[in-house]
N, C-alpha and C positions, 0 to 999 in steps of 0.2 A: 503492497499500501505505500502510495506516495502522493497522495491527492493533494499534501500541503506542499508540493515541490520541493527542488532541492533532491541531496541524497539522503539515503536513507541512515540513522545513526548506525556507527559500529559498536555493537555488543558491548565492544571495549571502553567505551564511553562511557556508559552507564555508571554511577555511582557503586562501587563495590560493596555487595551484600557483607552483613556482617558474619562472623565465624560461625555464629549460632543464628539460624534463620529461623527458629522456632517453630510452632505447628501453624501458622498461618500469620498473616499479614495484612492491614488497614492502612490505603492511602486515601488519604482526605486531599481535599484541590478545590477551590473557589477558581472554575475556569472563564470567568467575565464572558460568560457566553450570554449577553444584553441585546436586546434589538435594537435596531435602528430605530432614531437618532439616537439615544443614549450612548451608543457604542458603534463603532464603525471599523468594517472591514475585517471581522472578528472569523470571519470562514475559514480563512488560510490556518491561523494558530490553533483554532479548535481541531482541524483536521490531523494539524502535526502532535496534537495532545493524544489523539486514539491513535497515530500511528507508532509512534512513540510506547504506548503500551503496548502493541502489536509486535512490534520490533523486542522488547523485553520479556514477553511470551517466549518468541522464538528461541531466546537466549537461556530460557527457563527461570527468569527473575521477574516477572510480574506480579503485582500485589495479589492476593489471593480475594480480597474484596475492594473497591472502590467505591467513597461517597464524593460526590460532586454537588456542588453549590453551583447558582447560577446558571444551572444547564436548562436556560429559557429558549434558544433556539434551535432550529431542525439541529444542524450541524454538533451542536453541543449535546443532544438527546440521541445523537447517531455513533457518540464516541465507544460507547459499549460494544455496539454493533462492531464496530470498526477495530476496536479491540479485541473483539472474539469472546468477550464474556456472554455465557450463557444464559445467567440468570439475570435480569433486570428489575428494577422495580421502581417507579416512579412515585414522587409522593403528592401530597393533594394538590386540588386545583381549586377548592373554594374554603373560604372561611364563613366560621360559626359565626352568630348572630353577638351583636356587642353584649356587654354584661353590664356597660355604664352606658345606655342611648343618650343621656344627657352630656357627655364629654363633648369639650368643643372641636369642632372639624374645621379643617382649612381647605377651603375649594381651591387657590390658587397652591396650594403643596401636593394637590391630587389627593389630599383626604377623603373627597366624596363622591369621588369617580367609579368606586369601586374595583373589583379585582379585575385588573387587564392582562394578568400574566398568571400563572399557576405557580407551583412554589420554587419552580427551580431545582428540586431535590431531585438525586438519582443516586441510587444502591448497585452496584454490579458486584458482580461473585461468580467465583469459578466453582463454589460449593453448592448443594441444593439449599434453597430456600423454603424452609419448612412452614412459615407464618409470618406474619406482617401485619402492622397497624400503623395509620397516620394519621393526622389531625392537622389543620389550618390554625394559627393562632387567630382568637377572636379579631372581629372588626376595630375594636376600640383598642388592642392590640399591637399598635403600630402609631409611627408617626413620619408626618412628612411623606416623601416620594414612595417611601419603601411601603406603603399601603395600597400601592398598585398591584402588587405581586402578593400573592397567597401564600407569604413564608409561613410556617411552621414545621412541624418536625414528622420523620418516617424510621420505624424501626421494624426490623426484620431479624428472625433468627434462622441461622446457617448452621448446617453439622457438618463438622471439622470429622474427618478422617479418624476415626480411630479416638476421637478427643469427646466426642460428643456434642451435644448442643451449645452456640454462644449466640449471644444477642449483640446485634450492632445498628446505632441508630445514628441519623445524622439530620442537623437542624440548621437554620441561618437565622441569625438574629438581626433584630432593627440595627441600620448605621446611626450614628452621629451625625459628623458634617456630610457625606454624600444624601442625606436625608434632606438637608436644609430645613430641616424643623428645628424651632425654638429647643436650647438645655433640658426645659424641664418638660417638654414632651416626651425628647426622646428618652428621659430618664423612667418618665411612668411607661413607655410603651416596652424599655428594657426592663423595668421589673413586672411587669404582665407576664412578657414572654417567659424571664424565669420561673415564676410561679406555674405559669400553664405547661413548660416543660416538665417540670419537677411533677406536677398531679398526672400527667400523661403517663411519665414511666411509671410512676406508683400505680398507676392503675394498669397498663399494658405489659409491664415487663414482670416478667416470671423470675422472681427474687433467685431461683436456685441456681440460674443460667448467667455465667460471667456477662459482661457486657461492656464494648467500648463504644462511649456516645462521641462522635468526632463530627467537628463541623467548623462554621464559621458563626465564632459567637461576639463578633465586635467587643470586646473588651477594653482593649488598649489601655493607656496608662491612666486610667481614671479610679477616682477611688471607689465613687461610689458602685461602679460595675463592677471592680474587683473585691468589692465585700459582698456587692448583691446576689452573685452568680455560685460563687461555693456554698453560701449560706441556704440556698434554693435545693444546691443539689443535694446538701448533706442529709436532708430531709427524705431523700429517695430510698434509702438502704437503714437509715434512722442510725448510721454512723456519723465520722469525721467525712470531710469532702473528699472527695474523690482524689487519687493522685493521677498528675496528667502525664500520659505516655511519654513526647517529647523530651518536656524536663529531668523525668527518670533516668530517661537513654543518657541523655547529656550529664547528668552527673556520675552514671556509673562509666561514663567512658570518655572522661575529662579529656583524653588525652587527642582521641577522634572526634565523633560527632561535636563532642562538648567544644570545639575549636572552630568547628565550620562558621565562617562567618554568614551562610546563609542560613545557619540552625541558630545563631545567635540573634538572626534579625526576625526571623520566625516568631522563636521565646520572647524577645523584646517588643514585637507590636502585638503577643498576646490577642490575637484575633483566632486565628487556627490552632485548633487544640483539640487533643482526644484524651478524653476523661474515663479510667477503668473503676468499675464496679466487680466487688467479687460475688460469685455466686456463693451459695450453701455450702457445696462438697469441694468446689474447683476456684481456684484464683487465676487471674492472669497476669504474667510477668513479661513486662518490656523487654529482649533480649539485646534489642538493636534498632538502627532507623538508617533511614537513608533519603535522599531530596533528589527525586528524580526530575522535577520540575522544578528548580531553582533558577539561580543566574544562568544565565546562555552565555555563549564564546560572543564576545565583544561587548557582554553587560546588558544586554536585554532581557529579555524574557516574556514566556507564552501569554499572562496573565497578570494581573495585579496582585495577585497573592503567588505565592510559593507553594507547590502540591508536594507532600512527604509523608512518608508510610512509616511503622511501626511494625517492627516483628515482636509476635506474642509466641508465648508457650504457655499452654494450659498444665496447670500444676495441682495436685490435691492440695485442700485447705489442710492447714496444719504443720505441712510440709517444710523443711530447713529454709527454698526458695520462699515461700510464700511470708516468712517469718523475717526475714531478710528484706523482702519489698517493703513490709510495714516499716520495719526500722527506718527504713532510707527515707520513707513518704515523708 
């Protein structure tokens, strides 16, 4: 496949996989698959993303599961087929009614126009998907131009060979600056989305199954958001806030991925993250990371986000590996 033009990438140019590739891997990537006139000329870059995943597959280095955000246009929705993923699940298309019908809405920021786009969420998997659930955020849980999309959450259960079921979810939270909404409005939307996400997971996630929650959370270096999201996620399992996969991997591998400029940029921007929730009898240990969609040669990028993958090992609860992960959290 070379619909994006240029020479297919040499597999040797892919990020080196970690020594321990675990039992499965999850790639999260906001691909900026936005429609015209919000973004222009995205087709070629989106095709290259699909092609790179296909070439990674040919080299035996593809992520087991891919979660995408902003997969709005056709070229973005076609990434899974282009990359050879057998199982593909799209997120919600419509929002539920507002819980606060009296909240102020600004027509000039698109808040009264209804949902013009679906959620832009997409989960791709090499492993069978045995269950799924999805929901869009309520219509009042948004601010500014983000209200034009039915952002929300999608959750699937995959069957990892020899390890049993594992849950993977993805979401995309309201932005602040890009939405053009006032700060108090975006803060309200972020808090409402955090609460909705936590309630959704408590209702739909089978707590006995380990869970990776990956996506674009748009936290940034904003104290309110940095406090609000972990507090909400801590209510899901009745324990402390979950560990974050990239941060844990960077801490464990300070001389490797911990020194990567791209990894440092992802960590410090605090938008794209992978949170880890233990199951009742099994836990997930992040054992390595790679960034196949980072800074390109010449300093460019295929999106305004980077796409990174975490390799996970499924371990029994109470094992030394589980205890070590908790001690490091």
